[in-house]
DOZA-429769 format. One record per residue: x, y, z of N, C-alpha, C in turn. Coordinates in steps of 0.001 Angstrom, whole numbers, padded with zeros to 6 digits, always signed. Each point is the difference from the previous one (the first is absolute). Layout:
BEGIN
XYZXYZXYZ;...
! end
This chain:
BEGIN
-208771-049014-040534+000305+001223+000739+000525+001070-000953;-000497+001199+000154+000402+001108-000869+001373+000528+000389;+000844+000207-000993+001300+000644+000213-000108+001446-000482;+000215+000931+000897-000075+001422-000329+001413+000543-000139;+000333+000457-001209+001379+000394-000302+000044+001456-000453;+000778+000796+000699+000214+001394-000387+001178+000105-000943;-000197+000680-001118+001073+000248-000956+000441+001443+000200;+001202+000187+000507+000453+001328+000410+001318+000359-000680;+000314+001279+000051+001272+000488-000540+000404+001250+000752;+001289+000292-000035+000491+001188+000677-000296+001269-000772;-000185-000123-001308-000278+001162-000839-000817-000446-001203;-000532+000960-000726-000737-000317-001206+000943-000264-001157;-000531-000597-001060+000782-000208-001199+000816-001270-000040;-000158-000882+001008+000776-001247+000002-000815-001181-000527;-001240+000252-000411-000819-001054-000585-000888-000736+000976;-000382+000657+001087-000809-000653+001037-001376-000424-000512;-000697+000890-000693-001324-000346-000498+000082-001013-001138;+001025+000108-000828+000242-001025-001018+000176-001356+000668;+000739-000017+001093+000218-001239+000747-001326-000519+000563;-000785+000874+000612-001259-000417+000626-000948-000623-001005;-000161+000658-001141-000955-000493-000996+000446-001335-000584;+001277-000105-000320+000476-001243-000610+000080-001141+001006;+000265+000319+001262-000044-001045+001026-001422-000552+000113;-000982+000880-000013-001393-000439+000079-000358-000895-001186;+000435+000396-001190-000266-000803-001193+000718-001343+000105;+001251+000034+000441+000757-001234+000157-000671-000971+000958;-000547+000514+001089-000671-000856+000975-001236-000665-000598;-000731+000735-000821-001180-000610-000630+000411-001111-000966;+001180+000111-000593+000481-001055-000898+000334-001278+000763;+000178+000133+001318+000175-001168+000861-001325-000356+000684;-001092+000511-000558-001360-000303+000488-000247+000495+001423;+000617+001135+000347-000249+000625+001289-001034+001115-000170;-000878+000134+000986-000962+001102-000023+000656+001224+000625;-000082+001133-000694+000757+001194+000387-000859+001244-000166;+000196+000958+000901-000500+001357-000202+001157+000949+000289;+000205+000973-000871+001077+000971+000181-000631+001360+000251;+000509+000714+000991-000615+001252+000456+000972+001151-000170;-000469+001092-000589+000810+001212-000135-000074+000777+001308;+001070-000073+000788+000053+000690+001293+000698+001348-000109;+000298+000409-001208+000626+001303-000242-001106+001024-000256;-000537+000534+001064-001140+000908-000103+000387+001314-000664;+001206+000453+000239+000437+001299-000514+000222-000025-001504;+000695-001002-000492+000282-000094-001440-000282-001424-000480;-001266-000357-000172-000354-001364-000400+000318-000281-001462;+000523-001230-000254+000328-000380-001374-000420-001420-000347;-000474-000758+000966-000247-001421-000218-000951-000258-001163;-001097+000736-000059-000991-000229-001057+000622+000189-001376;+000822+001041-000140+000652+000231-001288+000915-001160-000363;+000780-000467+000969+000950-001076-000281-000700-001303-000352;-001266-000144+000410-000785-001168-000377-000791+000237-001284;+000073+001224-000519-000766+000322-001197-001486+000089+000266;-000379+000313+001248-001407+000047+000389-000539+001427-000133;-000941+000175-000873-000587+001320-000219-001279+000229+000788;-000539-001069+000551-001269+000152+000720+000027-000827+001279;-000468+000605+001074-000225-000701+001267-001020+000819+000764;-000957-000662+000593-001120+000697+000631+000271+000406+001436;+001016-000575+000629+000286+000304+001404+001499+000169+000186;+000368+000728+001054+001411+000221+000307+000262-000254+001483;+001265-000063+000351+000375-000148+001405-000475+001206+000802;-000058+001147-000640-000480+001208+000664-001452-000150+000440;-000817-000663-000816-001396-000264+000377-000057-000853+001253;+000910-000946+000102+000064-000861+001179+000379+000824+001225;+001012+000850-000142+000442+000827+001120-001094+000950+000476;-000822+000479-000928-001073+000939+000359-001226-000704+000566;+000039-001321+000042-001122-000753+000556-001146-000190-000950;+000224+000247-001279-001071-000132-000988-000147-001418-000537;+000992-000852+000290-000006-001329-000595+000843-000950+000837;-000473-001221+000168+000795-001036+000650+001084-000436-000974;+001223-000163+000493+001119-000337-000869-000212-001316-000745;-000820-000888+000543-000258-001279-000659-000693+000175-001345;-000663+001151-000169-000727+000252-001246+000721+001005-000899;+001218+000370+000357+000720+001029-000748+000771-000502-001217;+000484-001259-000023+000839-000406-001124-000695+000066-001356;+000748+000462-000983-000402-000051-001396+000897-001021-000685;-000315-000351-001239+000777-001008-000721+000533+000562-001307;+001233-000360-000304+000629+000357-001280+000708-001241-000527;-000533-000571-001051+000577-001223-000582+000221-001087+001041;-000942-000120+000921+000074-001044+001006+000751+000369+001258;+000619+001179+000030+000708+000464+001193-000920+000894+000820;-000203-000352+001257-000823+000827+000880+000869+001086+000621;-000535+001218+000034+000771+001116+000543-000940+001013+000629;+000561+000769+000917-000712+001142+000582+000841+001228-000287;-000533+000894-000810+000716+001212-000378-000146+001065+001080;+000853+000992-000056-000145+001198+000829-000498+001125-000896;-000782+000885+000573-000591+001086-000775+001048+001034-000406;-000171+000540-001201+000874+001069-000471-000577+001378+000296;-001155+000038+000642-000644+001257+000356+000675+000609+001233;+000384+001247-000097+000708+000662+001105-000848+000039+001264;-001280+000252-000135-000872+000051+001172-000049-001351+000717;-000025-001075-000776+000005-001327+000608+001301-000240+000753;+001102+000494-000556+001294-000170+000651+000025+000728+001341;-000504+001219+000020+000020+000809+001219-000841-000638+001099;-001098-000619-000390-000936-000544+000984+000303-001436+000401;+001068-000561-000490+000319-001397+000295+001066-000105+001077;-000206-000934+000906+000957-000245+001081+000639-001376-000216;+001233-000061-000501+000630-001295-000278+000244-000849+001236;-000076+000588+001194+000208-000779+001215-001116-001017+000225;-001087+000131-000782-001090-000973+000084+000317-001287-000761;+001069+000014-000776+000277-001107-000907+000031-001350+000704;+000682-000088+001120+000184-001279+000678-001329-000655+000366;-000914+000754+000553-001270-000602+000427-000822-000484-001185;+000104+000698-001123-000754-000427-001178+000634-001212-000657;+001317-000048-000041+000682-001155-000581-000295-001253+000818;-000133+000150+001308-000326-001142+000853-001344-000610-000379;-000915+000838-000495-001308-000514-000428+000152-000937-001188;+000934+000326-000895+000249-000881-001138+000581-001326+000458;+000872+000065+001003+000606-001211+000545-001067-000880+000657;-000860+000606+000775-001048-000750+000691-001004-000594-000983;-000221+000705-001105-000936-000518-000999+000549-001251-000682;+001329-000185+000074+000673-001187-000544-000309-000214-001480;-000065+001092-000739-000291-000091-001424+001256-000093-000847;+001135+000391+000572+001217+000124-000796+001162-000755+000632;+000828-000543-000875+001257-000570+000479+001001+001109+000311;-000068+001078-000800+000938+001112+000170-000715+001342-000108;+000374+000915+000888-000370+001413-000116+001302+000760-000194;+000142+000650-001153+001218+000736-000326-000268+001489+000202;+000796+000643+000842-000167+001413+000303+001090+000800-000696;-000375+000767-001006+000958+000837-000732+000140+001321+000740;+001097+000151+000714+000200+001132+000895+000398+001276-000725;-000169+001109+000692+000636+001248-000434+001486-000116+000319;+000872+000657-000760+001440-000073+000296+000354+000786+001263;+001156-000294+000559+000485+000765+001142-000571-000476+001320;-000030+000927+000963-000442-000334+001345-001041+000987+000519;-000853+000488-000899-001096+000869+000410-001123-000809+000629;-001108+000675+000302-001118-000640+000675-000565-001177-000801;-000087+000169-001320-000541-001073-000830+000887-001235+000058;+001308+000194-000132+000928-001122+000011+000012-000700+001356;-000006+000772+001081-000009-000595+001338-001287-000775+000252;-001112+000492-000547-001267-000712+000141+000044-001329-000748;+000654-000010-001160+000149-001245-000756+000858-000987+000767;+001096+000472+000590+000853-000875+000798-000780-000587+001176;-000805+000816+000635-000775-000462+001150-001035-001051-000403;-000549+000127-001199-001046-000916-000467+000555-001289-000577;+001304-000059-000230+000623-001151-000663+000526-001008+001003;-000105-001268-000369+000632-001059+000779+001396-000284-000525;+000168+000201-001298+001287-000187-000661+000303+001249-000813;+001270+000243-000230+000409+001192-000737+001040-000385-001046;-000187+000506-001204+001010-000152-001047+000508+001391-000343;+001293+000220+000193+000615+001273-000347+000478-000070-001445;-000495+000896-000810+000414+000057-001401+000965+001169-000163;+001151-000288-000586+001003+001041-000154+000910-000326-001176;+000817+000945-000355+001057-000244-000976+001308-000199+000772;+000984-000680-000588+001215-000350+000755+001043+001108+000067;-000456+001220+000292+000927+001117+000164-000030+000449+001449;+001102+000495+000483+000132+000304+001425-001045+000994+000512;-000266+001136-000676-001002+000931+000535-001376-000640+000182;-000450-000790-000979-001304-000646+000113-000016-001067+001081;+001098-000721+000149+000067-001024+001026+000021+000604+001402;+000597+001168+000130-000024+000694+001295-001433+000369+000363;-000782+000441-000993-001412+000326+000243-000775-001225+000465;+000278-001145-000614-000686-001224+000380+000384-000412+001417;+001237+000270+000378+000429-000303+001367-000857+000742+001015;-000307+001249-000295-000856+000787+000901-001411-000596+000048;-000500-000471-001138-001317-000632-000022-000002-001281+000825;+001094-000756-000095+000109-001239+000762+000014+000286+001500;+000690+001051+000402+000029+000385+001406-001389+000395+000484;-000741+000716-000856-001363+000408+000364-000902-001216+000140;+000146-000960-000906-000803-001217+000071+000291-000771+001274;+001260-000010+000401+000383-000690+001222-000605+000629+001242;-000110+001322-000006-000577+000697+001147-001505-000182+000082;-000650-000143-001152-001448-000195-000014-000364-001376+000543;+000836-000978-000272-000273-001356+000469+000759-001002-000839;+000116-001213+000506+000741-001024-000724-000630-000307-001343;+000712+000277-001060-000481-000247-001353+000981-000923-000711;-000528-000961-000705+000841-000786-000884+000292+000843-001221;+001274+000181-000322+000271+000879-001132+001077-000562-000917;-000072+000464-001232+000937-000414-001034+000302+001201-000877;+001044-000140-000814+000416+001075-000897-000038-000499-001437;-000504+000841-000895+000019-000294-001436+000723+001140-000704;+000972-000361-000813+000744+000997-000763-000618+000155-001378;-000256+001233-000384-000645+000276-001277+000917+000828-000894;-000228-000092-001299+000736+000776-001005+001510-000197+000133;+000402-001241+000195+001412-000326+000205+000723-000052-001347;+001084+000733-000112+000786+000045-001231+001305-000783+000118;+000298-000505+001193+001229-000734+000266+001229+000857-000300;-000123+001286+000324+001112+000925-000198+000973-000037+001162;+001196+000509-000228+001024+000012+001037-000397+000878+001187;-000868+000993-000251-000411+000917+001058-001103-000587+000882;-000516-001164-000369-001094-000611+000753+000538-001003+001016;-000690-000071+001141+000369-000987+001003-000415-001392-000458;+000755-000986+000425-000296-001386-000341-001048-000569+000955;-000597-001116-000399-001052-000625+000800+000485-000286+001419;+001183-000582+000129+000526-000336+001323+000174+001246+000851;+000440+001086-000603+000198+001248+000740-001335+000552+000506;-001037-000106-000825-001316+000485+000410-000554-000868+001122;+000158-001317-000117-000466-000899+001057+000680+000305+001330;+001302+000251-000051+000744+000332+001220-000448+001338+000571;-000332+000923-000892-000412+001333+000426-001302-000051+000787;-000935-000871-000442-001311-000066+000641-000145-001168+000960;+000951-000921-000025-000112-001161+000856-001134-000905-000399;-000312-000029-001295-001083-000836-000497+000372-000552-001365;-000739-000994-000443+000251-000589-001306-000714+000789-001095;+000501-000131-001188-000567+000688-001148-001177-000804-000559;-001127+000663-000179-001152-000671-000585+000185-000195-001493;+000665+000946-000651+000235-000139-001424+000584+001254-000613;+000403-000137-001250+000617+001081-000755-000731+000161-001334;-000344+001232-000320-000654+000293-001267+000955+000850-000834;+000417-000480-001157+000948+000763-000812-000653+001216-000633;+000806+001011-000287-000517+001130-000776-000428-000540-001365;-001197+000375-000429-000581-000563-001219-000820+001081-000686;+000394+000373-001204-000740+001016-000746-001453-000406-000241;-000269-001289+000007-001372-000460-000189-000926+000508+001105;+000550+000185+001193-000817+000509+001113-000387+001451-000257;+000926+000777-000527-000302+001389-000332-001089+000074-001056;+000065-000881-000985-001017-000031-001049-001357-000371+000565;-000024-001004+000872-001278-000445+000564-000593+001057+000922;+000860+000689+000772-000480+001043+000902-000614+001159-000784;+000610+000334-001133-000538+001082-000830-001383-000349-000520;-000244-001280-000207-001304-000455-000497-000989-000265+001123;+000476+000037+001244-000870-000316+001129-000368-001468+000034;+000947-000865-000383-000232-001446-000011+001146-000666+000759;-000266-000747+001051+001078-000664+000732+000823-000910-000910;+001273-000097+000267+000905-000749-000859-000381-001473-000087;-000586-000562+001040-000395-001402-000045-001169-000239-000942;-000747+001055-000315-001039-000100-001021+000535+000402-001372;+000795+001036-000020+000440+000583-001262+001095-000816-000680;+000939-000518+000788+001138-000714-000575+000476-001055+000996;-000776-001065+000169+000286-000968+001069+001291-000782-000153;+000620+000022-001192+001255-000718-000186+001221+000902+000191;-000218+001268+000265+001111+000939+000155+000813-000319+001250;+001248+000458+000059+000839-000278+001177-000636+000455+001312;-000569+001201+000029-000600+000489+001244-001202-000832+000401;-000834-000356-000971-001194-000795+000292+000385-001352+000595;+001018-000624-000566+000435-001288+000521+000563+000136+001419;+000653+001121+000276+000508+000238+001350-001142+000193+000990;-001065+000668-000428-001166+000154+000874-000610-001364+000325;-000034-000895-000970-000545-001327+000261+000897-000780+000960;+001296+000139-000140+000912-000685+000924-000140+000550+001415;-000153+001319+000115-000193+000614+001315-001290-000500+000638;-001053-000084-000809-001273-000509+000509+000159-001429+000503;+000706-000816-000765+000234-001383+000413+000792-000059+001300;+001012+000840+000125+000783+000056+001239-000879+000352+001193;-000910+000928-000224-000856+000488+001083-000905-001099+000552;-000495-000851-000869-000973-001011+000427+000606-001396+000106;+001306-000105-000265+000648-001295+000137-000343-000979-001101;-000219+000523-001189-000315-000843-001147+001166-000019-000978;-000005-000963-000903+000996-000060-001052-000554+000671-001252;+000867+000666-000712-000404+000636-001250+000975-000355-001099;-000510-000550-001058+000820-000359-001150-000143+001065-001073;+001077+000692-000283-000044+001053-001009-000213-000606-001385;-000897+000587-000792-000196-000514-001363+001211+000305-000865;+000240-000859-000964+001106+000235-000913-000414+001020-001050;+000934+000840-000393-000313+001001-001008+001116+001012-000115;-000149+000921-000928+001059+000957-000280+000229+000993+001126;-000980+000105+000911+000130+000980+001078+000646-000592+001246;+000415-001250-000073+000609-000628+001166+001260+000741+000425;+000167+000128+001290+001195+000634+000519+000548-000849+001140;+001241+000220+000301+000664-000793+001027-000303+000567+001382;-000439-000856+000911-000232+000371+001394+001083-000657+000851;+000516+000719+000925+001115-000507+000800-000407-001211+000819;+000976-000853+000308-000240-001178+000806-000489+000382+001394;+000341+001224+000390-000448+000475+001310-001513+000049+000073;-000650+000485-001040-001452+000118-000006-000656-001374-000040;+000579-000931-000735-000575-001340-000087-000040-000655+001365;+000993+000293+000828+000070-000608+001325-001028+000564+000971;-000635+001116-000389-000942+000656+000904-001390-000630-000028;-000294-000842-000959-001346-000528-000165-000442-000721+001268;-001177+000347+000452-000576-000648+001162+000346+000625+001325;+000931+000938+000023+000443+000555+001275-000956+001043+000567;-000983+000402-000810-000951+000998+000504-001389-000602+000142;-000059-001309-000013-001288-000657+000216-000409+000161+001450;-001260+000317+000158-000462+000263+001379-000756-001188+000558;
! end
């Protein structure tokens, strides 16, 4: 059965697309079949973050009725993805409210274990369409109060659209005094934490090159956190490789393994 997961955020700049791409890569490392879709029609970035310079079809082509979504995915280093067009005319002529019906076709085709929907930030039409098309939702945010308040609004919107299984992932965590702790975030949302990704300069380097961190520097602290999050999501165990990039993960995260298995 296909699991359709929307990756959402209250605002831009919190690493949502970085999360989407690396989650997709992490899932393939567990031998899961995955397609990741750029649902940010207004400002698409997924193709760049995958380092993909060429793709023959876009989600916009699907929305315009020019192509069945089953034939839209392109491949980049083994990762299947559907990009959104960067052409302004394509953006104007696309209706993101069609997303749900097209994603259902992928589910019915039973070709994928996971469909990852990389949402637009906020609560505009694109983001709401992604929430509507998702069975599960992962809120990506940083552990600061303003960003967490934005995610709270997204969670409320998801609740109104329909019952969604949801989790929270904290990104770019510096463990500073100004940041909320894991327990505080869990209490704030009434849900368990899927995982924590530390702030890592290696991610900035990989993003500048247009190469996901799991490809560019798989032993880095952030990359290892993405693998642990992936394992938590599917209820698998992950053994971190030994090396100079090893970092300490809290006992809280270790206890989460298997709790998001569906």
